[in-house]
N, C-alpha and C positions, 0 to 999 in steps of 0.2 A: 375438475379436484383433487386437494394437496394429499388426502386419504394418503395411507402405504400400509404396506406389512411388514414397515420394520420394528428389526427387539428395541424393547426398552433402553435404554440406554446403563451401559453395568456401571459395578464400582468398582473406581478405578485405588490404585495403592499406595499408598503414603507414599512411598520411592516418584511412581510414577507424578503424582499430582505436582512435588514437587517439581519434575525431569522441564513438564511439560511451566508453569512458572519460569525455574532458569532462561529458555527457551523465549518467552514472552518476553519477560526482562532483558533478554539480547534484542529482541525487535525496536522494544522500543529504547534501546539504545544505537537503534542501526535512526528508527524514526526522525528521534533526537539528531542526531550525528547528521543525516542531508536537509530538512528544516532549521539550528537552532543558528544560522544567515539571520535571516530575516527577520529577527529581533534586536542583531549587531550591525544592523543596518552600520546607522549615525560612528557608531565607537573606530569601528574596521574602518571605515571609509576614513576618519578622520584620522588616525592612524597609521597610514599608510597613505594619504594627501592623495586620494582616487576618487571617482563619482562613488555616489550609492551603487550607482547603477551597475559598475565595475563589480562593486562587490555582491549586488544581486546573482549578476550573471556565473556565481558559484554555485548556487542552486542548479541553477539550468544543467552546469558543467557534470555538477557529481547525478544527474538524472539523466544524461544522454550517458551519459560513462557506464550507469549501471544499467542499463538497456542492454549495451552491446558485451558489454561482462559477462551477466549474469550465467546466459545458456554458455559463454566462451571457453568460462573457466571451469563449471561444470562437464563441460567435453575435457580439458587440457587435466584435467586433476580426476578425471574418470575411475580411475584405479585407487582414488588413496578416500578410507575411511570417512563414513559423515560428518562421524565426531570432529576429526582430526578436522575434516574443512570447517566445521564450525568454531572449534578452537585457534585456527590459521588470521578465519576473516577478525575476530574479536581480535587477533594480535591485531597484523594489518590495522584493520581501525582506528584501533588504542596509540597507533603506533603517528596516523596519520592524524588524529588530534591534538598530542603532544607536539607533530611536528610546525601546524597549526598556530600551537599558540608560539613559538620558539623563534616559528618564522620574521624573519630581516626583510622583506618585503613582497608585495602582491603574488609576484612570481612563487614563491616559498607558496608561498599558501596553495596558490591549484594546483600545487606536483603535493603539496598535500593534501589535499583534496580531491585531486584522482586517488591518491592510496584508503581514503576514504573510499571513498569508491569502489575502488576493486574489495576491501574487506567487505564492505552491506552489501554486496552481490553476490558473495558467497554464504553473510551471515545472514540475508530472505529467505530462500527456495529450500537451503540446508533445513534449517529453523525445523519451517513446511514438514516439510519430507521427514529428517526424524523427528516432530512432533507426532503424524500419523501414525511413524512405524512403531509410538510407543507404546498404542492399546489397541485394542481388537478395531476389527471393519465397523461393528455395531454402535463403537465410541468415538468414531472420525471425527465427526460432522464437530460434533465437540471439546473435540481437541484441540483441529487444525484453531474455529474459537479463539479457542483459548491463547495459544499461542501467536492469532493476527490479534489481538486484543493489546499487545503492548503499541503498534500499532496505533490501534486509533487515541489509546491512553494520553501518546508521547504524542498527535498533531491540538489535544485541548489540554493538556496538563504541561509537558516536557517543552511545548516552545514559546511560553509565554513560562515558564522556571528558569530559563535558558535567562530570556530579556530581564525578566526579573535578577538574578546571579550576578546578571554583566550592569547593571544599574549599581548594584549596590557595589560588585569589588571590580572586576575589571573586563574583559570578554576577555581575555585566555585564560582568566581560570571557569573557564566554562567546559570551556577545551579542557584542561588539565580534569576539570570535575568528572567530562565522558572519556575520556582515558583510561579513567581510574571506577566509574562503572562497568566498562566494560571489562577489568580486570576481572572485575569481581563476579560479572555475570563469564565468563573462565571457568572460577573458581567452581562454579554453580553447577555448568554441564560437565566439569572435570565428575564431581562428586556425584551423581545422581541423574546424567542422563545415560543409556547407555547405547547402541550403535544398534538395536536391533539385526533384522532379517540382513546378512551382505546382497551390499545391492553391483546388477547387473554391470559391464565395462559397460563404458560411454567413448562413441565416439563421434566423428562425420558423418556415421551411416544412421548412429540414433538417433540425429537431429532431422536427418530429410528424413526416416520409418516420421513421424511424427509429422515432419510438414506433410509428408505423403499422403496422411489416413486425414482421411475430409473429416471427420468425427471430431478429432482433437485438434487439428486448424484449421475450423470454426471452429472453436470450445476457446482455442488462444486470441481471436478473433473477436471475439464479444469480449473478453476483456477490456485491447487493447478500442475497442468500441462504448464499452461502459463508463469508463475512465475518460473517456474525448466528449463525450457527451459535459459529465458534470463539471469537467474546465471548461466549457466553451462558454461553462456561465460562472465559473467558482471565483477561476483566473480574473476575472473584472469587480467581484459578486461587491464592491464596494457599492464600483458607480449604476449596476443595475438597481439597489437596496434608493440607490441614493435618486437616482433621476425616473426610473419609475415607480417605486413602489412614493415615494414623498418622505425617504428618513434619514433623519439627524445624523452627526458624525457618528455621536455618543450611542446614537441607539441601535447603526453597525457594532459596535464592539457587542453589544446584549445580543443580537443577532447573530452575530458568528460561533460565542461563549455559547446560545441556542442548535448552533449547529453540526459543535463540538460534543455536546451532553447527546444530542441524537445521536450520531456517531458510537458512540458508546453501549446507548439505547437496542443501536443498529447488530450489535454485535455480541451485544447479551443472547437480544432472542435467537441470534445462527446458534445461537450454543446449548439452548434450549430444542430448539427446534429441524438443529443438522443433522440427529439423527433421528427421529421420531417418521421422517418426513423424505421423501425420494430429494434429491439433489432437483432434480429438470424443475422437477415441480417448484422449489422455492425458488431458483431463480427463475424459472418464468412470473412466479408474482415478483421478486425485486425487478426486471426487469420493465415487466408491462406496468409495473405500476413508480415509477419513477419514468417511464414516457407523461405518465397521467396528471407526474405533479408537474411539469413543466409545464404538460401545454396550459392545464390551469393558472401558471406562469405569466405564461403569455397570453391570455386570453382574459381572466377576469377581474374586475373594475377593484382592486385589493389598495390597502392604506396597508403602511409600514407589520402593522400586529397582524393581518392577513397573512401577509407572506409571510411574513419568522411562523408559521403556526405550517404549514404550508413548506419552509426552508428545514424547518425540526424531522418532516418526514422526509424529505427528500435524503439529510441522512441516515436516516434510521436505515433504508433503504439502499442507498449507495453502501455501508458496512454490511448491512444483510448481505449483498452480493456476493461480499468475500470467500467466508466460510464453506458453504455448499457447489463456486466455482473450481476451490482447488481440490476439495473432496472428488469428484464428477471427478477432474482431470488426474487426480491420483488409477482413478475407476477406468478411463478409457489406456493410459499408458502404464500399468502395474509395477510393471517392470522398470521403467524409466523414468518413476515420480521425482528424483531431483531433477533431473533437465524439463520435464514436464513445466513442473513448478517455477523453475528457473525465466524457462518459457511465459513462461504467465507474467511472474514477477516483470519481465523485460519489458510483453505487449501494455502494465500498467502505469510502469513510467513513460513509456513512449505513448502512454495513448495521456497522460495529463500534459504531455509534453504539444503529442495533436491539438489538443483543446485548446489548450490556453495559443494557440498560432492563432487559428482559428479565431476561438470567440472574440482576441486584437482585431482581426483583421474585416471582422465584421461588426464589431462597435470604432471604428473607423469609415467605416462608407455607411451603414443604417443607422445604427447610434444604438445604448441599450434596449429599446425596447424588441430589438431584434436576437437577444442573444437566447433565452428559453426559444425561444420557436425555434434558435441554433440546436442547441440539446433533444427539445426534443426533436427529427428529424437523427440525429447522432444515432438514440438513442431506442428509436421505430428502426436503424440499422446494425444497431445491438440484437434487438430482439429478433431478425429473417437470421441471423447471422447461426445466431440460436437453435430455431427452431430448422438450421441446415444439416448443423450437429449433431441434434435429435433422429432429423430423417437418417446420413449418413450414422449410428449408432446404430439406427434398426437393421439395418441395412446387411449388419458383418452376422 
């Protein structure tokens, strides 16, 4: 059952609300920075005289750099205040965006992309840690959902908006505007975000402490598997909808919009329920529901409309997972929240890459029919990891 005795959401002060919005805007900037290239493939490829696939690889470079850098930077800069880390990350992302806009060659774009990824690796986990520290424990679920909403809005609105701006003006203007947005976010953080409690020093021993603690190690693996389950199918969503469900090209665009709106709905639902129910119960619901959706997509004789309904539910459950997962990780390692959230962010991006890789292999060998079965199997593994994490935590 979902019921718990958690207290009702306390009211937040206006300054706290503004601080959370500034952190959400920082996450939005991160999300657009990581994905904007997707909508700018053609003009960037034409400008630098390379294939579209070469430009698309910039997304992979960003994701892998983020995954490796997120925990390492928390260790290297472990004694720096979180607020300063966030401002440093926004500055690095802005510098990388400007470097991308002014790059004379694709090699320079790659270098600027690496700098943006390093900045993003500081922004993501630090924004979540600060958001949780701004509010009492009874409001952490709502705060984390508010901060992470920036990422979901970036996916739904930010990427199409970047493509539209690049079409109306020039692809370089997208990155100039992104740098300006990072500057505005930094101003908001400086005005409204307080440091909160002092953080414990973070070093390699802290990293090993989290990985050697079964409850937290299994919990981080849950994130990796949950994202891999989704991206095993999502990375090839157009082929899946067309070949499995008979969707036209126009309907694929509509289905992607439905997916994006569902993601925002899932994050909103997490904000409403995150402080009313135990995170473990919400995570079981999210993972179990996601596995069921993939199974239904795999076995039911659906048309494009029916698939879109399940696609929306998939998006709701996928995004609903994020806030309670972050809240639970903080509860497992409260003194090392920045590092455990960095590991979670790293697992998130590694899961995206792993899922896309496995999905591509499955599609090449078995076709679109295999994708949802693969996602279902990985979602079951995520459920197993969640069970192991909860079992380990109960023994402490």
